[in-house]
N, C-alpha and C positions, 0 to 999 in steps of 0.2 A: 383491699384497695388494689391489689394488682390484677384484679380481673377486667381492668380497662386497659385499651391500647392506647399507647402513648407514641405520637409521631415525633421524632426528633429531625429537625430540618438543618442541613449544613449547606452554606454556600461556597463553592469552589471558585477561584479565579486564578489560574495557571499556578496552582500549589497542590498538585495530586499527591506528592508525598506526606504533606501536611494533612491533608484530608485523610488519607489512608490511615495514618496514626490516630486520628480523631476517631474514625469508625472502628478501629481495632479497640479503642477504649470504651466505646459504646457496648461492645460485645460483653465487657466485663461488669456491666451492670448488674445489680441484683434484681432487676426486673425481669420477669419471665420472658424469655426469647419470643415466644409465640405471640406476645402482647407489644412487643417492641417493633415498631416500623421506622426504618432509617431511610431518609430521603435526602440524596446529595443533588443540588442543582448546580449544573457546571455553568458558570457565567463567561466562559472562554471558548466561544465558537471558533472553529478554525484551528483549534491548537491541538486537535486529536485527544485531547484529555477526557473526554467522556468514555472513550474506548478503554483507555487507561485505567479509570476508576471502576468501570464495570469489570474487568479482570482481577483488579486488586482487591475489590470490595464486592464479592458475589452477595453478601448479605444485605446489600443497599439497593434501593431503587435509585438509579441515576438519571436525572431528568436534564437533558440539553436545553439550553435556552437560545433562542434564536439570535440574541444580542446580548450584550453585557447590561443586565437590568440594575446593577449594582446590588448592595445588601438589602435594601429595602423591597425592591421588586423581585430578587432572588428569592428571599423568604416568602413572599405573598405566592410565588409560583410552587414552592415547595409545600405550602399548605394545601394549595388547590390541588396538588397532585397526592395528597395523603388521605387517610380516613380514620385517624385516631380520635377518641374522646378528649384527650389532651394533646396540646402542641408544645414542643420544646425547641428552642433556638440554641445552636452551639457553634461559637466560632470554628473555623476548620483547623485553627492553630491553638487548640485547646484539648484537653483530656478530662473527662469527668471522673470524679470519685464514685465508686460504686454505689453509693446510696444517692446520687445526685437527683435522680428522678423520683426515687420512692419518697425521699424526704418533702421534695416539693408537692407532689400529688397528695401526701398525707395531709398537709396543711390545707391544700385546696379542697380537698374532701371535707375536712372538719370544720372549715369556716368558709361559708359561700359569700362572705363580705369580700372576699380577696378576689381581685381579678387577675392579678399577674404575681408570680413569685419571683423576686430578683434573688439570684443565686450569689453566695459568696465565691469571689474569684480571687485566687492567689497566683503568685508566679510561678513558674513551672516546677521549681524546686519545693514550693510550699512554705515559703519563708516570709514573704512580704505581702502586703496588701495591693491588690489590683483593682478591686471593687469591695466596698463594704457600706458604702453611704453616697447618697447624692445630694447636689447642691446646683443653684442656678441664679444667675444675676437677673435683674429685671428684665434685661433687654434679651433675653433667650439664650444667653451663653452659658452652658451647662458644664459641671464639674463633676468629677468622682472625687470624693474626699478621702484622705489618708493613704493616697497612692504612694507606695514605697515604704510606709511604716511597717516595722516588724509585727507580724501576726501575734495576736495575745487574746486572753480572755474577754478583753472589752469589745472585741470584734465578734463574739460568740452570743449576742444578744439580738433576737429578732426585733424589727421595728420598722414603722411605716417609711417608705422612701417616695420620693416624687416620681423616679422612674427606674427601671431596671436596666442593668447593662446588656445591650445586645449580645455580649459575648456569652451570656448564659442566663436564661430566663425560661419559664414553664407558665403556661395558662390553659384554661379551659378552651376547647375549640369552639364552642359557643360564643365566648366573650369575644375571641379573635374576630369571628365573622361579624358579631354584633357591631364591633368598632370599625369595622371595613380593612382591618389588618394594618399594616405599615403604609404610610403615605409614599407612593413611589416616586413622587417628585423630588424627594430628598436625595435620592441615589444612595447616598450613605452620609454618615454623621447626623445625629441628633433625630433620626428617625425612631429611635427608642425613648428619646426624651419626649417627643410628640405623642407617642403611643401611651406612655405612662401618664401623661397630663391628660388626655382623652379619656382614659381609664377613669381617674378621679373624677372627671367631670360626669362621667356615666353612673356615678355612685358607689363605684367599687373601689377598693384600696390596691395598693402595690406594696408589698411586704418583703422586706429582705429576711430572708430565711437561711441561717449560717450553716445548718447541716445539709443543704442543697449546694455542695461544693464542687468547684471546677479549678483547673489549674491551666493558666494562660502563658503561651510562649512568646507572644507578640512578634510573629513574623509579619511585619507591616506590610500591607500590599501596596504603598505608595512612596516607599523609601526612594525609588529611583526617579520619581517624579518631582517636578518644582513644587515646593511647599505652597506656593500660590493657589494651586488647584485645590488643596485642602482648605486654605483660608476662605477661598470663595465659597465652597460649599458649606463650611460652618458658618460664615456670615449669612448668606442667603437663607440657610435653613433655620436659623435663629429667628429672622425676620418672619419667615412663614410660620414658625411656631407661636411667636408672639401673636401675629395677626390672627391666627385660627382660634386661640383658646382663652384669651383674657375677656371678661365681661365688657359690654359697651363702655361703661364709665372708665374702667381701669386702661381699657385700649387708648382711649383719648389722652390719657397722661402718658403712657409708656411709649406709643409707637412713635411720636415726634422725637423722643428723646434718643430712642433706638436708632433711628435713622441718622439723627446728628452724631451719634457716637461711631456708627459704621463709617462715616466720613472721616471722623478724626482717626479712626484706626488706619484709614487708607494714607493719610498724610504722615502719620507716626511711623507705621511700619514701613511705609514706602520712602522714608527719608526725604519727603518734599520740604522745601522752604516755603513755610505758610506765609510768610510776610514778603515774599519775593513780587508780587503784584501790587503791595501796598505802598502808595506813592508817599505816605508820610514816613514811612520807614526806610524804603529804598527809591532813590531818585529815578524817574522813569528813562529807560534807555530802549533803544532797539532790540526787541526779544529774539533771539535765535531759535529757528526751528527745534522743537523737541526731537531729540534722537529717538527717543523710546520712553514710555511711561514705565516706572519701576513695576515689577510684577506684583510685589504685595500691595501697592496703592491700586493698580487695576483690579486686583482681586475683589477688594472690598467695593470699590466703585462698580464694578460689574455686578456685584451681589445684590447692590441696591436697584440697579437697573433691571436684573432679573426679577426681583421682587415686583418691581413696577409692572413688568410685562405679564406676570402671573396673577395680578390682582383679580381680573375678572373671574377666573376659576376659583381663586381662594375665597373671593367674597361669597360664591355659592356654596363652597364647602363650609365656611365659617356659619353660615345661616343654618346648615343642617346640624352642626355640632351644638351650636348654641341653643337650637330649638328642643335638643334631647338633654340639656344640661340638667343635672339632678343634684349638684354640689355647687354653693356659691364659692367665689374666689377666695373669700376669707379662709375658708377651710383648706384650701390648696395652697395659697401663697406661704402659709406657715411651712411648708415642706421645702420652699426654695433655700432654706438655711443661710445662704449668704447674698441675700437680694441686692446690697448695695457693694458687692465687692467687684471691682474691675479685675477683668481677665488680663490685662497688660500691666507689667511693672514700670513701663516707662512713664518718667515724671510727667511729661507733656500730655499723656494720655489720662494719668492718674490725677492729675489736678483739676481736670475737667469733667471728670466722671461724675461726682456728686452735685457739682453745681448744675449741670446739665439736667439731672434727675429732679433736683429741686425747682429748676425754672419752670418745668412742666407738670410738676406735681407727682411725678413717679414714685418719689420717696413715700408720698402719702399713702400709696397702696401697702406700704409696709409701716405704716405709722404707729400702728399698734404694738410693734416689736420692741421690747424693753429690757433693761438690764436688771435681772433678779437676783439678789442674794437669798440663798435659803440657808438659815443657820440653825444647828442643832448641838446640843450638848452631849449627844449619843454617839456612841463607837460606830465609825463606817468601816466595816470590814466584812469579809465573806460571811461570817456568823453575826447577824444583826438582830436587835429585838425591835419590838413595835414602833417606837419613835423614829428609829433610824430607817425603818423600812417605809414608813409614811413620807418621810422626806425625800428619800430615794426615788418614790413614785411621783412626788410632787416634780422633782428635778427632770425626770424623764419627760412627763407630759408637758411642763411648761417650755422645757427646750425645743420642743417641736415649733414653737412660735416665737421665742425669746432667746436672748442671750442668757446663760444661767450658770452661776457658781454655786455649787453646794459646798458648805464648809461647816466645820465641827472643831470645837476645842478639845475633843477626845481624840482617841487613836483614828488614823485615817489611813487605810490600807487598800483601797479599791479604787478603781477608775472608770470612767466611761466614756466613749467616743463622742458623744453628743454635747457634754457639759463637762467643767472642770470640777474636780472634787479635791478640796484643800484643808489643811489644818490651819487654824487662827489662834493668835493670841492678842492681847489688847493692841499691841503695836501694829500688827498687819490687819487687824480689824479696821482701823482707821482708812486705811487704803482701799478696803473693800467697801466699806460703808460710802466712801466717796465715789466709787465707780458706779454704785446701785442707783436705780431709780426706785426699786421696790425692794423692802426687806421682809421676808417671810421667816418666823422664827417660832421655836418652842422653848419652854422652860424659863430659865433665868438669865437670858441675855441681857435685859435691860437693867436688872438688878447688878450683875457683876460688871457691866460696862455702861455706866449711867449716863455717860456723855452722849450715848446714841439717842437718849430722850430728846436732847435738845436740837437735834439735827433737823433739817427739814424733808428727810427722806419718808417716803409712804411706808408705813409699816402695817403689817399683817400679823396678827398674834393668833396662833393656832393653840385654840383651848380645847382640843378634842380629849384631852387627859385631864380631868379635874383632880390635879395631884394633891391639893389640899384636903380633899376628901380621903384620897388613897392614904394619905401619910397619917390619918387618923388611926388606920391598922398597921401600917408599917411602923410606926414609932411607938406601938403599944408596949413594948418592952422597956421604954425609957421611963425615968421618973415622971411623974405627972406634970411637975413645974417645967421640966426641960422640954417635954413634949409639948406643953403649951406654947412655950416661947419658939420652938420650931415652926409649929403650925401657924402661930401668929405671924412670924416672918414670911411664910409662904404666902399667907393672905395678902400681906403688904405688897409682896412682889406682883401678885395677880392684880391688885387694885391700880399699881402703877401702870401695868400694861393695858389695863381697860382706860384708864385717863388718857394714854398716849396714842394707842392704836388707831388706825384708822378704817380697819376692816378686822373682822374677827370670824374664826372658823370654829364649828364644834361637830360632833359626831351623830347627833340624833335630833329629832323634835323635842325629845324629853330633855335632852341637855340644853337646847335652845332656850325653852321655857326657864330653866335654871339659871343660865347665864344671862338671860333677859333682866332676871331679877337683879342680879349683881350690877349689870350695866345700868339700871334704873337708879339703883341706891347711889351710885356714883355720878348721876347726872347726865350720862352718856345717851339715856333716852330722853331727848329734849326736843323743843319744837324745830331747831334747825335740822337734825337728821330725820324727824317726822315729816317735815316740809319736802325734803328731798325724796323721800320714800315712805309711803305710810305703812308699808308692810315690815320694814326695818330689814329687809334681807339684803340691802345693800350695805347694811351695817354689820349683821351677823347672820352668816349661811351656814347651812348644814352640808357638811363635807364628811361622810362616814369612810371608815376603812374600806377599801376595795379589793379586788382580786385582780391577778394578772390579766391583761388583755387577751393573752394567747392561751389555749388550753395547756394543761400539764403534760410534760413529756418526760419520760424516764431518760434519765442520763446515766445512771449507774445503779448499783446494788441498794437496796434498802434494809428492810428488817428480816425478811423470811430467808432463811438459810444463812443470815449473816450473824444476827445475834444468837449466841448459844441459847438453846432452849426454846426457840422459835421455829416451828416447822412450816411447811408450805401448806399445811391443811388446818392449821390453827386459826381460831377466831381472835382476830387481832382489834383490841381498843386501844386508841391513840389519844394521848394528851399532848395537843400540839405545842404548847409554850412552855414557859417557866413556872416553877411553884412558888408562889408568892403568898404572904400571910393572908390576903383577902380571898384566897382560894380555899377550897375544901377537898384535898385529896384524901382526906382520912375516910370520909364516908365512902368515897368511891372504891378505896382499897378494901374496905370491910364488905362491900357488895360484891366485888370481884371473888374475896374469900367465900362468899355463900354461894354464888353461883357456879363455883368451880366443883361442887359436888355434883351438880346436874350437867354441866357443861365443861368436862375435864380440859378441854383444848382451848379454854378462853386464855387470853394473854393480854396483860394491860402495859402498855408502853409509855414512859414520861419522855418526852423527845429532849428535854434539856433541864438540867439542875443547875449547872454553873452558867451565870448570866454572862452574856459575851462583853458586857462593859465590866472591866475589872473593879470598877468603883462601887458595883452594887454587890453586897455580900450576900452569901447564902442566906436565906431566911429561915426562921424558926420552924415554920410548918414544913419546909422541906426536910428538915432533920426528923421531926415528927413522923413524916409519911415513910421514910426509910425505916425508923425504928419500928413503926407499926408492921411493916411488911416483914421486918424480920421477926418480930414477936409471933405473927401468925404463921411463920414458916413458908412464907410464899414468896419472897425475895430471891429472884433468880430462876423461879420455876413457873410463877403465874404473873408477878409484877417485877417490871424490869426498868431501871434507872439509867439513862444515858447520862453519863458523868460530863460531859461536855455540854456543846450547843451544835444543833445541826445546821451547817450552813445554809444560808437562805436560798441559795440557787440549787440546793440539793433536796430540800425538804419534800419535794414532791416524791421523791424515790420512797421516803418513809410512808408518806400519806396514801400512795397507790398501793402499797401493801397492807393497808388497814381495811376492816370491815366497817369501822364505826369511829366517829370522833366524839370526844366527850369533854365537857366542860362544867364542873362543879364548884360552887361557891357558897359562902356562908350569907345569912340575911343581914345586911347592914346598909349604911348609906352609900359606900362607894359601889356596891352592887347595883343600887337603884339607878345610878347615873353613868355607869361604865358601859363600854362597847367592846365586847370580847373579840379583840382583833383575829386571834387565831382561828375563830370559828368561820371566819370568811375563807381561810385555806381549805377547810373540811369541804365547803360548799364547792370551791375551785376543783376540788378532786372527786365531787361527786358522791361524799360520803353522807349517810344518815348521821343525824345528831342527837344525842341525849344530853341535856342541859338542866341546871337547876333554873327553877322560875325566878322571876324578879327584875331581870335586866331587859334592855330592849331587844336584844337578839332572841331572848327566850320567847318574848311575845312573838317574833315573826317566825320562829321555828314552829309554834304551834299554829300560827295562822295559815302558813304556807305549806304544811305538810311535811316539813324537813326532818321529822323525828318526833322525839317525845320529850316533855318538859316535866320536871318532878319538884316537889317541895323542897326546900333546903333541909339537909341533914337527916333525911327519910332514907335510911338503908333499905328497908322493905320495898319502897317504891322505886328507889334507883335499880335495885336488884331484878324487878320485874321488867323494867324498861330495857335494861341492857340485854336480858334474856330473850324478850320479845324481839327486839330489833336485830339480834345476832342469829335467831333461829328461824324467824318467818322471813322467808325469801321473797315473797310477794310483797310484803311491807317495806322490806329493805330496798327492793327496786323501785317502788313508788317514791319512796324518800330520796333515791338517788336522781331520779328523773326531776324531781322538784327542786332539789338542790343545784343541780345543773342549770336550770331555768333560772333560778334567782342569781346564781353567779353570772350569767349573761347579762343580767341588768345592772351588776354592780362591778363592772370592769373600772379599774383606775382611770382611765380616760374619760369615762361617764361621770363617775362620782365627782371627780376634780374639776368638772366643768364649770360650777360656781366660782372657783378660785381663778381658773383660766379666763373666764368672762370678765371677772374683775381686773385681772392684769391687762386686759386689753385696752382699758379705759381708765385704769387707775389713777386717783387723784386723792389729795387730802380730804378728810371727812368734812362735811358742811359745817361742823363746829369746831373745827381745828383752831380757830381764833381764840377759842376758850380753854382750850385744852391746858392743864397744868400739871406737872409731876408732882407726886405726893409730898415730896419734902419741900417744895416751893410754892405752898398755898399763899395766896395774896394776903397781906397784912390787913387788919380791920380798917374800914373807911368811914369817914363821917356821912351825916344824913344827906347833905348836899350833893356829894359824890355818888352816893347810893342812887339818889333821885336821877342823877344825869346818866350814870350807867343803864338804869331802868329805861330811861327814855331813848337811848341808843339801842338797847336791845329790841324795844317795841319798834322803833323805827326800821330795823332790819325786816319787820314783819308788814311794812306799810303796804305793800303790793297786795298782800292777802286782805289786810283790813280794808282796803280799798273795793276789793272784789266783794266783801261781805257786807259793808254799810258805809262805805266812803270815809272822807277825812273825819266826818262827825265820829264815827265809831272810834277812829284812831284817837281823837282827842279825848273822848270819854275814857278810854282805856289808860292813857297817861295820867289822867287825873286820878283814876282809881288806884293806879299803881303807886302813886305819890302819896295818896292817904293811906294806903297800907304800909308803906315804909315808915311814916311817921308815927304809926302807933306801935312799931316795933321797940 
């Protein structure tokens, strides 16, 4: 990665001491000095600063500007004077972490969908947040979120942002040139917002990368100047940004509202009596000549005038930007985060903000933004199992477009800057459900809180885990009658969910066929939902498990050289999840025992034996696995059991130390309909996979060349597959390539799109009027009432009957329906 030249551009304006400190910090980067180009643009002509900088910073190229070009023009001049493959921008009152450039370039090299890396920016002492997330109101007023918050792990997760802070950002030179650089008319403020928005329009992404770190001192360059100058630039540039970048339909909604709000800012901040000329409020009197317009009012009114004057040039630029658009507004406006949040706290402004937006339809640009409650019964903590991981990524993905609360009735020990993570009980759940537009849940929520069934909320049931099939094996050690009662209860719970849910998720097409059968049996596959969507995808969608959107990055030690008995040259087989009764670790341990005589350096590691949810006890097969390894004398020499559970954000450290991922299971009905979630992590890390045949992912492994599949409980076939994959370098490399390719197709943001699409326009299901909870079945009714109900139901299909055969066909259907009922 470090064979590329990186040009770092700093803009100086009468702050040579700060700039010198920043340049000295750049010399401490871990990037090779001969591949680092430092360009300082001096924006202070006539102040002799250029000579001072040349003397103080001999490693930098100092480029004097003929006049003060502002931040935007200064950065463009710096890039024009540079030659690097990558360009980086650093405020002159900032100092970089040694890995600032390396971390950014690594991301850009590994993911060509990224156009800009937004660096994490902390205060000078490294304690509080200066930039970790971006937001913008619909009228172009942009924000840095979480400013002043204490830094913590919740700010160490990469994510898409609308724009990068101009204080610290890195991008490929060809992207900067393609976009035309910063818009120099901005001078300063919001030029980084505009560049970010145009990057998204060009089909690229802006990604916050927390390991690309910078510290910011905030020696503001305008502290000695009246704030009105800053307000003028902010208001004018916000209007520039709005006009250039929205599509035609949205601009017609947004621009009138933005202009009216600019005037309201003028009267609010200027302290102008808005009713002074209203004769109904104030009697007409001879007006005294105004001594002077308040500077704040003048700033915003002048900004509108400056926008008006610039319109001819802006119109030409807008045409160019829109002609090259590769991404619709709907994919970008989700990144605004706070589109209807006013930037002034004054009541006189706050009170009109939303009404003005609604008057022109600006709020409709963001009408798809909803309040979504995601509920799970699983533990939300650093060490998480499959269900928790799934809802975690649902929350991450949906929070890009909506307001999301992720809640659990179990332990809750983690947080995220983009959505709230909370514990709930029955009392607090009432408030949460009342807040929500849409409820997405797993498990037993409706059974444990039955009152939710009777609300009018839109309910999405995640059926990716057919846990009634899982329980056939999980409860196998119970007496048969007790086991039957337990599974019978679970089936009733699922039936209740299916009767009430508006939308359902499953993990594969095979699961979808299975669940369609249960939906049909409960009459959820009916003419009303069929009329709305003949494919029934709007009722039941496939959302498999996914992989992280970003490539795995080592953040600490893993297995090699850490676990006693595993050396750096050993061949490591990894079992990525827990050991449950429906899995078959026993055949795998026997296979390792067999091949260790041919391949002494083979090592098998089980990543987790103690489930992160304390309510889940250790299962029988886990005890049997350890006992078998003990009996064979290979526990601690060739087979290793992690007694805990690897934290979710650290799992890649273990996986990246492995040569092979494995998943073995018995042949039973749970296998047929399962979706082995941790195999996806193998693909994410580019591991070849050896798996037992019989489930959905096993078929994919075979079809895509990801590894080898073997029959259940076949020690010989499994031994041969392990040995081949561990010793055949060419085969292992081909599997790695195939794994990484499939992983790129199964990123969480992609596989969750059916859910994201549904939430944008979610509504009650077409047959919601007929849904009844299990325990409230309608009482038997008489013949006359049955005929009337049938007639009403038929009348609901009158439109279609007319299309097929007119009113005559409709009448015939009613007669036939009545005759059928009288024969019952």
